[in-house]
Backbone as CSV, one residue per row, in Angstrom:
resi,resn,N_x,N_y,N_z,CA_x,CA_y,CA_z,C_x,C_y,C_z
1,UNK,79.369,-35.651,40.564,78.576,-35.479,39.349,79.155,-34.310,38.562
2,UNK,79.314,-34.476,37.236,79.923,-33.444,36.408,79.240,-33.398,35.059
3,UNK,78.906,-32.180,34.586,78.259,-31.995,33.285,79.183,-31.194,32.384
4,UNK,79.451,-31.717,31.195,80.332,-31.055,30.234,79.530,-30.741,28.979
5,UNK,79.459,-29.464,28.585,78.746,-29.049,27.375,79.603,-29.361,26.163
6,UNK,79.039,-30.082,25.190,79.762,-30.425,23.973,79.347,-29.570,22.781
7,UNK,78.116,-28.990,22.851,77.658,-28.133,21.765,76.498,-27.287,22.261
8,UNK,76.432,-26.042,21.775,75.316,-25.165,22.145,74.982,-24.256,20.976
9,UNK,73.740,-23.755,20.963,73.305,-22.818,19.929,72.092,-22.066,20.446
10,UNK,71.759,-20.950,19.803,70.539,-20.255,20.171,70.708,-18.940,20.890
11,UNK,71.915,-18.371,20.890,72.098,-17.059,21.500,71.960,-17.078,23.008
12,UNK,71.206,-16.066,23.548,71.094,-15.925,24.997,70.338,-17.082,25.642
13,UNK,69.297,-17.604,24.966,68.552,-18.753,25.484,69.084,-20.009,24.805
14,UNK,70.293,-20.384,25.162,71.001,-21.432,24.446,70.424,-22.816,24.684
15,UNK,70.471,-23.608,23.639,70.160,-25.027,23.724,71.491,-25.754,23.840
16,UNK,71.605,-26.641,24.817,72.887,-27.292,25.071,72.754,-28.808,24.997
17,UNK,73.767,-29.443,24.500,73.905,-30.892,24.604,75.252,-31.154,25.256
18,UNK,75.343,-32.279,25.931,76.593,-32.553,26.612,76.608,-33.934,27.215
19,UNK,77.552,-34.135,28.119,77.732,-35.419,28.793,77.641,-35.209,30.296
20,UNK,76.900,-36.087,30.948,76.735,-36.032,32.393,77.338,-37.282,33.008
21,UNK,78.322,-37.081,33.878,78.913,-38.200,34.597,78.237,-38.289,35.952
22,UNK,77.477,-39.362,36.162,76.678,-39.508,37.387,77.044,-40.790,38.106
23,UNK,77.280,-40.683,39.391,77.495,-41.874,40.209,78.871,-42.472,40.042
24,UNK,79.069,-43.284,39.020,80.350,-43.950,38.823,80.798,-43.772,37.375
25,UNK,82.064,-44.094,37.049,82.585,-43.866,35.699,81.797,-44.535,34.588
26,UNK,81.044,-45.612,34.892,80.269,-46.295,33.866,78.944,-45.595,33.573
27,UNK,78.614,-44.567,34.366,77.330,-43.862,34.217,77.511,-42.570,33.437
28,UNK,78.130,-42.636,32.267,78.320,-41.468,31.414,77.111,-41.332,30.496
29,UNK,76.359,-40.246,30.673,75.113,-40.044,29.944,75.281,-38.962,28.897
30,UNK,74.802,-39.248,27.684,74.751,-38.233,26.643,73.389,-37.548,26.738
31,UNK,73.367,-36.232,26.870,72.123,-35.494,27.021,71.783,-34.751,25.739
32,UNK,70.478,-34.564,25.448,69.324,-34.998,26.251,69.164,-36.508,26.229
33,UNK,68.519,-37.038,27.271,68.350,-38.480,27.401,66.927,-38.793,27.851
34,UNK,66.484,-40.012,27.561,65.144,-40.456,27.934,65.168,-41.050,29.343
35,UNK,64.289,-40.533,30.212,64.139,-41.055,31.568,62.820,-41.822,31.635
36,UNK,62.898,-43.137,31.788,61.698,-43.972,31.824,61.115,-44.024,33.231
37,UNK,59.813,-43.773,33.341,59.130,-43.888,34.625,58.893,-45.357,34.954
38,UNK,58.967,-45.701,36.224,58.802,-47.096,36.623,57.951,-47.208,37.889
39,UNK,57.491,-48.416,38.130,56.896,-48.804,39.403,57.832,-49.822,40.030
40,UNK,58.530,-49.399,41.069,59.511,-50.263,41.733,60.579,-50.767,40.765
41,UNK,60.985,-49.897,39.840,62.067,-50.234,38.943,61.651,-50.869,37.639
42,UNK,60.350,-51.146,37.446,59.879,-51.795,36.228,59.037,-50.822,35.413
43,UNK,59.482,-50.438,34.203,58.706,-49.520,33.359,57.393,-50.149,32.908
44,UNK,56.364,-49.334,32.809,55.071,-49.824,32.333,55.174,-50.236,30.876
45,UNK,54.582,-51.374,30.544,54.473,-51.882,29.175,55.794,-52.339,28.561
46,UNK,56.866,-52.385,29.346,58.149,-52.865,28.820,58.641,-53.974,29.734
47,UNK,58.755,-55.175,29.205,59.212,-56.304,30.010,60.711,-56.183,30.278
48,UNK,61.180,-56.751,31.389,62.599,-56.634,31.738,63.542,-57.090,30.631
49,UNK,63.158,-58.124,29.856,64.056,-58.628,28.817,64.179,-57.664,27.635
50,UNK,63.188,-56.739,27.492,63.246,-55.773,26.401,63.981,-54.493,26.777
51,UNK,64.191,-54.277,28.069,64.860,-53.051,28.500,66.247,-52.921,27.875
52,UNK,66.956,-54.033,27.843,68.333,-53.998,27.334,68.395,-53.719,25.842
53,UNK,67.259,-53.864,25.128,67.269,-53.666,23.673,66.976,-52.220,23.282
54,UNK,66.661,-51.362,24.258,66.355,-49.970,23.952,67.591,-49.278,23.380
55,UNK,67.403,-48.603,22.247,68.510,-47.926,21.581,68.784,-46.618,22.304
56,UNK,69.974,-46.485,22.894,70.322,-45.307,23.668,71.808,-45.039,23.513
57,UNK,72.208,-43.744,23.420,73.638,-43.436,23.294,74.435,-43.729,24.563
58,UNK,73.754,-43.970,25.654,74.427,-44.276,26.908,73.608,-45.269,27.691
59,UNK,73.947,-45.503,28.955,73.161,-46.434,29.768,71.738,-45.919,29.960
60,UNK,70.727,-46.806,29.902,69.332,-46.367,30.071,69.091,-45.773,31.453
61,UNK,68.229,-44.759,31.498,67.872,-44.091,32.746,66.502,-44.552,33.200
62,UNK,66.398,-44.916,34.471,65.125,-45.318,35.042,64.800,-44.437,36.242
63,UNK,63.567,-43.913,36.259,63.107,-43.168,37.430,62.474,-44.135,38.422
64,UNK,62.901,-44.051,39.669,62.295,-44.838,40.742,61.848,-43.894,41.850
65,UNK,60.722,-44.223,42.465,60.241,-43.440,43.601,60.525,-44.211,44.886
66,UNK,61.329,-43.654,45.795,61.563,-44.332,47.064,60.272,-44.651,47.815
67,UNK,59.229,-43.838,47.568,57.947,-44.051,48.246,57.355,-45.408,47.878
68,UNK,57.611,-45.898,46.672,57.083,-47.195,46.251,57.609,-48.339,47.110
69,UNK,58.707,-48.099,47.825,59.334,-49.164,48.606,59.013,-49.054,50.102
70,UNK,58.087,-48.153,50.448,57.713,-48.003,51.854,57.064,-49.268,52.401
71,UNK,56.323,-49.979,51.549,55.617,-51.178,51.993,56.350,-52.460,51.589
72,UNK,57.588,-52.334,51.169,58.360,-53.498,50.757,59.429,-53.846,51.765
73,UNK,60.531,-54.422,51.297,61.640,-54.750,52.198,62.147,-53.494,52.910
74,UNK,62.613,-53.651,54.118,63.113,-52.514,54.888,64.391,-51.976,54.261
75,UNK,64.729,-50.707,54.548,65.978,-50.146,54.016,67.211,-50.981,54.361
76,UNK,67.237,-51.558,55.555,68.401,-52.355,55.947,68.541,-53.605,55.078
77,UNK,67.406,-54.220,54.712,67.442,-55.409,53.853,67.904,-55.037,52.441
78,UNK,67.341,-53.954,51.900,67.745,-53.519,50.559,69.230,-53.180,50.537
79,UNK,69.695,-52.521,51.587,71.111,-52.169,51.678,71.994,-53.406,51.745
80,UNK,71.556,-54.415,52.513,72.358,-55.636,52.651,72.459,-56.399,51.330
81,UNK,71.441,-56.256,50.474,71.460,-56.894,49.154,72.449,-56.182,48.227
82,UNK,72.669,-54.901,48.480,73.565,-54.121,47.632,72.884,-52.990,46.908
83,UNK,71.655,-52.659,47.347,70.917,-51.587,46.700,70.030,-52.101,45.580
84,UNK,69.331,-51.169,44.930,68.369,-51.563,43.897,69.030,-52.151,42.659
85,UNK,70.229,-51.692,42.317,70.899,-52.261,41.156,71.024,-53.779,41.300
86,UNK,71.402,-54.214,42.496,71.572,-55.643,42.729,70.230,-56.340,42.917
87,UNK,69.332,-55.717,43.662,68.054,-56.353,43.974,67.212,-56.584,42.721
88,UNK,67.271,-55.639,41.758,66.463,-55.734,40.546,67.262,-56.222,39.340
89,UNK,68.540,-56.576,39.563,69.408,-57.027,38.465,69.470,-55.987,37.351
90,UNK,69.670,-54.729,37.740,69.746,-53.628,36.782,71.101,-52.937,36.894
91,UNK,72.154,-53.722,36.923,73.492,-53.187,37.143,73.931,-52.199,36.068
92,UNK,73.446,-52.372,34.835,73.900,-51.515,33.734,73.028,-50.285,33.544
93,UNK,72.060,-50.070,34.448,71.141,-48.938,34.329,71.516,-47.839,35.309
94,UNK,71.167,-46.604,34.939,71.334,-45.465,35.843,69.995,-45.217,36.513
95,UNK,69.971,-45.294,37.839,68.735,-45.136,38.601,68.655,-43.720,39.165
96,UNK,67.532,-43.062,38.885,67.288,-41.698,39.350,66.134,-41.749,40.338
97,UNK,66.389,-41.440,41.595,65.369,-41.542,42.646,64.743,-40.178,42.923
98,UNK,63.418,-40.134,42.871,62.669,-38.932,43.200,61.370,-39.358,43.864
99,UNK,60.964,-38.708,44.957,59.757,-39.147,45.670,58.476,-38.947,44.884
100,UNK,58.465,-38.070,43.899,57.262,-37.811,43.120,56.999,-38.978,42.177
101,UNK,55.786,-39.475,42.156,55.388,-40.531,41.235,55.053,-39.873,39.905
102,UNK,55.879,-40.110,38.893,55.680,-39.440,37.614,54.593,-40.084,36.764
103,UNK,54.035,-41.216,37.201,52.963,-41.881,36.463,51.598,-41.467,36.994
104,UNK,51.436,-41.481,38.319,50.162,-41.094,38.924,50.136,-39.601,39.190
105,UNK,48.981,-38.970,38.992,48.839,-37.555,39.293,48.816,-37.348,40.799
106,UNK,49.181,-36.150,41.206,49.240,-35.838,42.630,47.826,-35.796,43.204
107,UNK,47.502,-36.628,44.192,46.146,-36.606,44.755,45.873,-35.314,45.502
108,UNK,44.643,-34.855,45.429,44.302,-33.595,46.077,44.432,-33.673,47.586
109,UNK,44.379,-34.865,48.146,44.439,-35.003,49.597,45.855,-35.049,50.137
110,UNK,46.862,-34.995,49.216,48.245,-35.070,49.679,48.530,-33.893,50.597
111,UNK,49.368,-34.093,51.562,49.635,-33.032,52.519,51.015,-33.129,53.109
112,UNK,51.317,-32.206,53.976,52.602,-32.188,54.644,52.449,-31.426,55.948
113,UNK,53.403,-31.602,56.825,53.446,-30.775,58.031,54.889,-30.409,58.299
114,UNK,55.157,-29.840,59.436,56.506,-29.369,59.716,57.512,-30.510,59.817
115,UNK,57.036,-31.716,60.073,57.948,-32.836,60.277,58.362,-33.502,58.971
116,UNK,57.435,-33.596,58.005,57.756,-34.297,56.771,56.597,-34.301,55.803
117,UNK,56.764,-35.038,54.703,55.767,-35.107,53.648,54.895,-36.338,53.826
118,UNK,53.617,-36.228,53.433,52.681,-37.339,53.529,52.488,-37.970,52.156
119,UNK,52.493,-39.299,52.101,52.326,-40.016,50.841,51.270,-41.092,51.018
120,UNK,50.490,-41.300,49.953,49.506,-42.369,49.949,50.179,-43.668,49.523
121,UNK,49.998,-44.737,50.296,50.561,-46.042,49.984,49.444,-47.087,50.081
122,UNK,49.677,-48.310,49.584,48.665,-49.364,49.730,48.274,-49.627,51.171
123,UNK,49.139,-49.271,52.111,48.851,-49.479,53.528,48.297,-48.238,54.207
124,UNK,47.961,-47.215,53.414,47.439,-45.988,53.982,48.430,-44.855,53.868
125,UNK,48.058,-43.709,54.422,48.925,-42.536,54.344,50.116,-42.703,55.287
126,UNK,51.304,-42.356,54.764,52.525,-42.483,55.547,53.231,-41.134,55.612
127,UNK,53.707,-40.771,56.794,54.495,-39.555,56.967,55.967,-39.907,56.832
128,UNK,56.654,-39.204,55.943,58.071,-39.457,55.703,58.869,-38.226,56.117
129,UNK,59.699,-38.370,57.133,60.570,-37.294,57.591,61.872,-37.321,56.785
130,UNK,62.620,-36.206,56.767,63.903,-36.208,56.052,64.826,-37.349,56.473
131,UNK,64.837,-37.682,57.755,65.694,-38.779,58.224,65.221,-40.119,57.653
132,UNK,63.894,-40.325,57.578,63.348,-41.544,56.972,63.713,-41.604,55.490
133,UNK,63.565,-40.473,54.830,63.846,-40.413,53.400,65.314,-40.723,53.114
134,UNK,66.209,-40.171,53.920,67.629,-40.393,53.693,68.026,-41.828,54.001
135,UNK,67.328,-42.480,54.916,67.562,-43.914,55.151,67.241,-44.707,53.890
136,UNK,66.123,-44.339,53.214,65.744,-45.023,51.985,66.741,-44.735,50.862
137,UNK,67.132,-43.471,50.722,68.073,-43.091,49.673,69.400,-43.826,49.855
138,UNK,69.860,-43.898,51.090,71.121,-44.579,51.371,71.055,-46.060,51.024
139,UNK,69.916,-46.697,51.311,69.780,-48.135,51.052,69.595,-48.433,49.564
140,UNK,68.887,-47.546,48.835,68.619,-47.784,47.416,69.880,-47.646,46.570
141,UNK,70.798,-46.789,47.014,72.068,-46.565,46.300,71.831,-46.121,44.851
142,UNK,70.911,-45.168,44.689,70.626,-44.629,43.360,71.801,-43.786,42.870
143,UNK,71.944,-43.686,41.552,73.038,-42.903,40.978,72.794,-41.405,41.152
144,UNK,71.532,-40.993,41.015,71.120,-39.607,41.216,69.851,-39.612,42.041
145,UNK,69.640,-38.575,42.829,68.410,-38.525,43.613,68.010,-37.084,43.890
146,UNK,66.698,-36.886,44.045,66.136,-35.570,44.344,65.762,-35.508,45.816
147,UNK,65.866,-34.328,46.373,65.560,-34.140,47.789,64.068,-34.292,48.056
148,UNK,63.724,-34.528,49.311,62.328,-34.616,49.726,61.665,-33.263,49.508
149,UNK,60.451,-33.271,48.944,59.788,-32.016,48.597,58.338,-32.009,49.057
150,UNK,57.848,-30.811,49.356,56.446,-30.607,49.695,55.706,-30.243,48.411
151,UNK,55.290,-31.248,47.650,54.577,-31.025,46.392,53.133,-30.606,46.684
152,UNK,52.618,-29.680,45.881,51.243,-29.213,46.074,50.485,-29.247,44.752
153,UNK,49.165,-29.486,44.788,48.348,-29.427,43.565,48.264,-27.998,43.042
154,UNK,47.740,-27.858,41.828,47.713,-26.550,41.168,46.749,-25.565,41.826
155,UNK,45.745,-26.081,42.563,44.679,-25.198,43.024,44.953,-24.527,44.368
156,UNK,46.086,-24.772,45.008,46.314,-24.258,46.358,46.548,-22.744,46.351
157,UNK,46.450,-22.143,47.524,46.585,-20.697,47.664,48.048,-20.260,47.601
158,UNK,48.237,-18.948,47.444,49.587,-18.383,47.435,50.302,-18.657,48.757
159,UNK,49.562,-18.612,49.850,50.143,-18.896,51.161,50.653,-20.327,51.237
160,UNK,49.856,-21.260,50.698,50.277,-22.662,50.704,51.492,-22.869,49.811
161,UNK,51.564,-22.159,48.687,52.740,-22.236,47.828,53.988,-21.761,48.555
162,UNK,53.861,-20.665,49.296,55.015,-20.162,50.060,55.463,-21.182,51.089
163,UNK,54.485,-21.792,51.752,54.818,-22.793,52.769,55.521,-23.997,52.143
164,UNK,55.089,-24.393,50.936,55.708,-25.541,50.278,57.164,-25.256,49.946
165,UNK,57.455,-24.031,49.525,58.836,-23.655,49.222,59.682,-23.636,50.492
166,UNK,59.149,-23.030,51.552,59.899,-22.959,52.814,60.219,-24.349,53.350
167,UNK,59.241,-25.240,53.327,59.463,-26.596,53.824,60.451,-27.359,52.951
168,UNK,60.301,-27.231,51.652,61.186,-27.952,50.739,62.634,-27.514,50.915
169,UNK,62.859,-26.223,51.089,64.218,-25.722,51.301,64.780,-26.212,52.639
170,UNK,63.930,-26.237,53.659,64.376,-26.730,54.964,64.715,-28.213,54.883
171,UNK,63.877,-28.969,54.166,64.148,-30.407,54.022,65.384,-30.651,53.165
172,UNK,65.645,-29.778,52.174,66.862,-29.903,51.368,68.087,-29.757,52.261
173,UNK,68.067,-28.773,53.142,69.180,-28.597,54.082,69.346,-29.830,54.964
174,UNK,68.218,-30.383,55.424,68.272,-31.583,56.261,68.847,-32.766,55.480
175,UNK,68.424,-32.931,54.219,68.906,-34.046,53.398,70.408,-33.931,53.153
176,UNK,70.873,-32.720,52.868,72.310,-32.515,52.645,73.096,-32.833,53.915
177,UNK,72.564,-32.395,55.063,73.243,-32.636,56.333,73.295,-34.121,56.675
178,UNK,72.261,-34.871,56.273,72.182,-36.295,56.595,72.860,-37.180,55.560
179,UNK,73.192,-36.616,54.394,73.779,-37.403,53.317,75.257,-37.681,53.603
180,UNK,75.631,-38.940,53.584,77.013,-39.328,53.891,77.996,-38.834,52.842
181,UNK,77.510,-38.573,51.619,78.396,-38.078,50.564,78.445,-36.550,50.524
182,UNK,77.692,-35.894,51.414,77.688,-34.445,51.434,76.928,-33.803,50.295
183,UNK,75.935,-34.515,49.762,75.125,-33.960,48.678,75.784,-34.084,47.317
184,UNK,76.616,-35.087,47.141,77.393,-35.250,45.902,76.518,-35.513,44.687
185,UNK,75.444,-36.292,44.854,74.598,-36.674,43.711,73.158,-36.212,43.874
186,UNK,72.947,-35.122,44.597,71.593,-34.666,44.904,71.136,-33.586,43.930
187,UNK,69.864,-33.668,43.556,69.197,-32.596,42.821,68.215,-31.929,43.774
188,UNK,68.275,-30.625,43.897,67.340,-29.903,44.742,65.996,-29.772,44.061
189,UNK,64.914,-30.121,44.757,63.570,-30.055,44.184,63.122,-28.604,44.033
190,UNK,62.451,-28.307,42.925,61.872,-26.983,42.684,60.359,-27.097,42.812
191,UNK,59.785,-26.381,43.763,58.344,-26.399,43.995,57.806,-24.970,43.976
192,UNK,56.527,-24.836,44.253,55.893,-23.531,44.230,54.595,-23.538,43.463
193,UNK,54.164,-24.744,43.037,52.887,-24.855,42.349,52.840,-24.042,41.073
194,UNK,51.738,-23.316,40.873,51.569,-22.502,39.669,52.071,-21.078,39.854
195,UNK,52.653,-20.771,41.010,53.152,-19.425,41.278,54.554,-19.255,40.690
196,UNK,54.672,-18.419,39.663,55.979,-18.167,39.044,56.933,-17.540,40.064
197,UNK,56.409,-16.640,40.874,57.226,-15.964,41.882,57.820,-16.960,42.869
198,UNK,57.009,-17.881,43.363,57.501,-18.840,44.343,58.436,-19.871,43.713
199,UNK,58.177,-20.263,42.491,59.075,-21.203,41.811,60.427,-20.553,41.556
200,UNK,60.431,-19.261,41.202,61.687,-18.542,41.025,62.436,-18.419,42.344
201,UNK,61.706,-18.142,43.413,62.344,-18.041,44.734,62.959,-19.380,45.133
202,UNK,62.225,-20.452,44.877,62.723,-21.777,45.225,63.988,-22.094,44.429
203,UNK,63.968,-21.826,43.125,65.133,-22.109,42.281,66.349,-21.297,42.720
204,UNK,66.119,-20.023,43.055,67.216,-19.167,43.499,67.838,-19.686,44.786
205,UNK,67.000,-20.115,45.722,67.500,-20.613,47.002,68.196,-21.966,46.845
206,UNK,67.683,-22.819,45.961,68.328,-24.119,45.729,69.734,-23.921,45.175
207,UNK,69.889,-22.976,44.236,71.205,-22.700,43.648,72.185,-22.247,44.724
208,UNK,71.707,-21.507,45.726,72.580,-21.038,46.801,73.159,-22.204,47.599
209,UNK,72.472,-23.343,47.592,72.975,-24.513,48.335,74.136,-25.197,47.599
210,UNK,74.417,-24.773,46.382,75.532,-25.310,45.601,75.412,-26.814,45.377
211,UNK,74.175,-27.285,45.164,73.969,-28.694,44.839,74.320,-28.918,43.369
212,UNK,74.605,-30.151,42.953,74.977,-30.403,41.560,73.931,-29.993,40.544
213,UNK,72.633,-30.015,40.917,71.604,-29.631,39.948,70.281,-29.375,40.635
214,UNK,69.400,-28.533,40.038,68.054,-28.292,40.579,67.042,-29.186,39.894
């Protein structure tokens, strides 16, 4: 993954535009770009036949949550099909995988433990360990993906915020270690709830991992 700045302005707090090469040579993105939220690869209120008509300077970006596929075909089946691009006939789209559902708000009952993150699914609450998550990421073959994160609601305590950062950083290390590409297309998740201090700590530690982006 490579980002090239083509223009900037604004002094010390610069605004930048540029090109992001993600995944393969055909995934050249002009930034800023629109990232459409989806449910299993399908954007709300936009039919598949209209997706191709969206006016964009580069290939359209779709956000997918690996968690949405916990109750669907197994990772091995999705992998055998050729990943989500092939399974959903979205070969010309750039798929960005992140476990956070950007459409639904984070439920207050969401939780995590030392082993992994808990997610609500139609079949009940599921515990996802870094190894489980990386199996899904490998099978989906997304162009870009974010590491597994311990997301917390806004009302949690400072102690819980610290724990979320510690777990997320540990899971980031696990995801990088388990990734066959060595973290080539990974974005490190930034957590810490409403605590500016913890979010800054998380961002600083993610940068130390030398991942392509936070």
